N, C-alpha and C positions, 0 to 999 in steps of 0.2 A: 931282513923286518922283524920288527916287534909287533907283539901280536898282545893286544888289549879290550878293551870291553863298553859296549855305549850303550847303557836302559833307560830307557825313558822316565821309568818303566812301566810294561806294560800290563794292566792286570782287566776284563771284565766287570763294569762296574757293579756288579751282584755280588762277588767278591768280597769277603771282608776286611776292612782295611788294616784292622791291625795281623791280619793272615797275610795279606798282601807285605807286608810291612816285615816280618819277618823272614817271609820266604827272599827274598831280594836282600837281607843282611846274607843269610843263609848261600846264597848265592855268591857273592861278594868272598865268602870265606873261603869257600872252594874255590875262588879264580885265583885267590893268593896262593892256595896249596898245590894250582897246579903250577903257577909259574908265572901268571897274566903280571904284564907292567903294572898297567893303570887299569882304571875302571871310569868311568864320566857317569853321573846321575842328574837324570833331567829336574825340570820343575815347572810343574802348573798348576795356578790356581783353581780351575774351572773345568779340569779334563778329567772325565769320570774315568779312562782309560789308563790317562797320565796323571796318576794319583801320587803325586809327592810335592805340596807345596816349597816343602823347606827342604831342599836335598842335603845340606849340610849337618842337619838332625841325625838321617842314616850314615851321613858319614863319621860324625862322629861316634855314634856306636862302633860302627866298623874298626875306627883304630883301634879298639882294647881287643879285638879279634883275629886281626889280621897281623901281618908281620913285616912284609917286604912290597905291596903292591901299593901304587899309588892311587888315591883317590881324588875323584876330582868333581865338580859342577859342571855338569853337561846337559844346560849351559842355566848359569843364575839369568834371569828375563830382565835385563836391567829396568826396562823400563816400568817395573812391579815394584820398585823398592825406592827407598829413601836414601840418598847417599850415605848420610853420616852413620845411619844404622849398617848399610852392608859393607861399609870401611870396617865399622870393630867387627861384625858377624866373621865376616871373610878374613880380616887381620886373623881375629883369638883360634879360629880353625885353622888356620896355617900355623900359631905357636903349638895348638894341641898335636899337630900333627907332624911336629918337628921336621917341617921340609917334604912332609910325604903326601902334598895337598899340588895338584894343578886349579887353577881358577878358570873354569871353561864360563865365558859371558856370550850372549845375545843379544837379540835388538825382541827376541819372541816372534810371536805371530798369529798364535792358538784365537782365534775369534774373541771367545768367552772372555778369557785377560784381559784384548783391547779396551772389550766391552767393559770391564771391570772398571778396569782406569780410566774412563773416557776417553778414550783415544778415537780422534774422528776415524785413521786409518795408521797403514804399517809405514806409511812414509814419514808422519809426525813420530813415531814409536821410535823410529830411526833416527832421529832428529836429540829425543830425548835420550836413546842411549850415550851417544858422544857426549854431550856434554854432562850424564850422571857418572861416565867411566871417567870421564877428565879431573870433574871435582873428589872421587874417590884416591884418583892417583894424588893430585893435590895434594889432601889431608892426609895422607901414608909421607909423602914427600917432604912435604914444608907445610904444618896445617898452621898460620898465620890468622891469630884470635883475628874474628870480628863477623859483622854479620853474612852468611853464604845465602843470596835471593836468585831467587827462580821462575821461572812463572808454574812451574812441577813442586816445586818446594821452599823450604827457611829455614834456614837452622844460625846458630848462634856457636862458635869455638869460644870459649872463654877466654879471659885474661890471666896468664898461669899467676898463682898466687904457691911458692914455692914454700912457705912457712906451713900450710895445711895439706898441699902435693895437690895442688890441682893445676890440672893441666890436659888437655889431650895425648894422652900415654901409649893409646895400641899402636902400633907397627906389628907388618907381616914377621915372623918368625924369619923369611926368605927375602933379601933387600936386592935393588929395593922394594918387588913385591913378588908374590908366586908366582912362576910360569905363567904366560895368558893364553889358553888355546880359543879360538874362533870362528865359531859354525857360524856354515853359511848354505845354505838349500841351491838357490839359481842358480846359474853358468859363469855370472856376472856378479856372483853378490857382492855387495859394498864390503859385506864383513872380511872377504877376505881381501880387498883393497885395504882394508884396515890393517891385517895380520901382516899382509906387506910391507905396509910405510913403516909399522912400526917394530917390526921384526917377532913376532907372534908365531904361535903355532897355527895354521889355518888347519880346520876340519870339513871334509865332505861326507854330507849326511847321505844315508843308504837308500835314499826313496831315484838317485837320478841314473840314467846309463853312461857306459864312458864316456861318451862323446862330451857330455857334463862334463866330469871329471877334468879331462884336457880341456876344459876351456877355465876350470876352477882354478888348476895351477898357473894358466896362460895370465889370468885377471894377479892373482897372488904377487907372480914373478915380476909383471911388467913394474908393479909397483912398488916392492921391493928394488928392483932396480934403480927405478925412477929417483928412490928416498935414498940411493948410494949402497945398499943393502945385498951382498949379496944372497939368493932365492935357495931355502935350504932345503930341499926335498926327503932329507933326514925327519926335517920338523913337523911335516905331513903326515895328517892322519885320515884316511878313507876308511869310513863304515860301511858295514855290509852284514847282509841279511846270511850267515853259513850255517849248511845242518851236513853232519856226515854220517852215514851208515857202509854197511858192510859193502853193499854194489849198488850203481848205481839207482835201480828200478828199487829198490828199498826207501834208498834214502829221500825220491822225489815223492811217494806214497805218503812216507811220515811228514815228509814235509809240507806239503798239499794238504794233508788231510788231519793235521795237528796244529798247534799252535798256532805256527808260524801260518798257515794257510787262512786261519780264523783271523788273528790279528791284521791283517791285510785283507780278508774278507768283508771281516764286521766292524775295523775302526777303521785306517789308513785310506782303503778306497771310501769309503763314503766319504771320509772325512776333504781330502785335495779334492773328491769331484765337487761339495757343497762350497769349494773355495776357487773352483775354477782354474784349478794346479794337476789337474793329471798328466800334463804336459807334459808336466817334469821329471815323468816318466819313459816319457817313449822315445824307441830310438829311433823313431819316424814318425816327423808332425802331422804326418799324413792322416795319420793312424783316428780312428774314432776313438771316445772314451769309452767307450762298450769293451772295446780290444784290451783294454788293461786289468785282465784279468790275473789269480794267484798263478794259472800256468802259463801266462806271458813273462809274468816276474820271474816265477821259474828257472825259463828256460835262458831271460836275457839280462835280470839284475841279478836273481842272488845267487850264493855259491854252493850249489846242491850237488851230491855227489857221495861214490865211493872216493876214497882213500887219496887214487891217483889221479881220479875225474875233481876234485877239488883241490889239489895240489897245480895239475894242467890250469885249470881256471884262474888260480892267481897268480901263474906266472906268467899267463897270457895279459892279466890285471896288469900288472907288472909290467908290461913291456909293453901295452898299448898307450896310457899315461907317464911312460918316462920314468918311474921308479918315484915309489915314498917310504919314508919310513915304520908307519904302523898302521896294523887294519885292526879298526874295531870291530868285531865280531857283534851284532846286535845284538841286546837282551830279550826275552821273552819270559812267561813262565814255563820254568821246566817242567812239563808235566805231559807225556806220562815222564818220571823223574828218573827211569834206569835209560830211559834212551837220547836222551838231551846231557846224563853226564856220557854217556857214552860216546856222543857227538864230539864233548867238548875233550874226551881223552882223546879221541882217536884224531883229535882235531892236534894236540897238542904231541902226545906221541909219535903219531905216522905223518902226520900234514906237514906241516913245519919240518922236519928232518929233513923232506925230500927239499924245499924249497932254499938251502944251503947252500954254496955260501952266500952271505948277504951280498945286493948287488951295490955296485959302485956307485955316485951321483956325480961322472965326473959330465 
């Protein structure tokens, strides 16, 4: 099992923006030093907590400060974009990264972003997602001159003129496109179907219990098999909130009383509750919303504990879902810094060696 990072990022709205971007960058530098294989950076335009509207800018800055870690958008919310501009920005970023880049895509779902671009509901946004994605891929593959018109965009690819080098020239560094990761939340998300159909990387996010992860895999695998593709467990990313300390008691206390508990208590739980989506977190559908507390999450979804306890929980998770390729540790503010740096160090230096050898996916 490889290990990576998925960060919204998460910051309380009152923290100065410039400070949040600086701390996010330093996290990426430290993750690279620790040997993390990848890090995905989110995108939202109207969430004061998830406060990066342009992850490509942070990725571009981080490329100059890191050496090995692969950086990805986690995710570009496609309905927020014009396909002609997005095709150019992503391709340029891939060129700058010289291949050290993954393109994470999704349909978005944050209510403020949907309102900003006047989507009637998430279903409409998902329709636009597929249309926009196929337009971007077409511009990279075969940018035929002419008018590209949709109810959400209109642009024209000009006729080429070799005398003045006028043409649509921008292509990704990785051909035919950067590796694509597709994020989904619900058990049978259409995004997992898309990943299976097209051979892309499925990514399960951090809010769901094991039963939902199992259904994520079933959805992806069924779509892959229907498309004549072997489902690839090594391509599957699973995100989890992970916190490691010297003892189980210390880990639980620091997780619940620290930024992990704060972020769920003050942001995730109110957000999901306002959208009627706390059911996504429930191991038992008969649970009340009031029972979805940080304490419940710590016991049932988060991976929190001592080195031995975290290793055992991850081993159980792998066995319960049948195996996955990369664990994505969720990003939070590293406050207090020494506790989170210790947690990351313990994870890399002591938890991961207990999980070797890597599982086979026969």
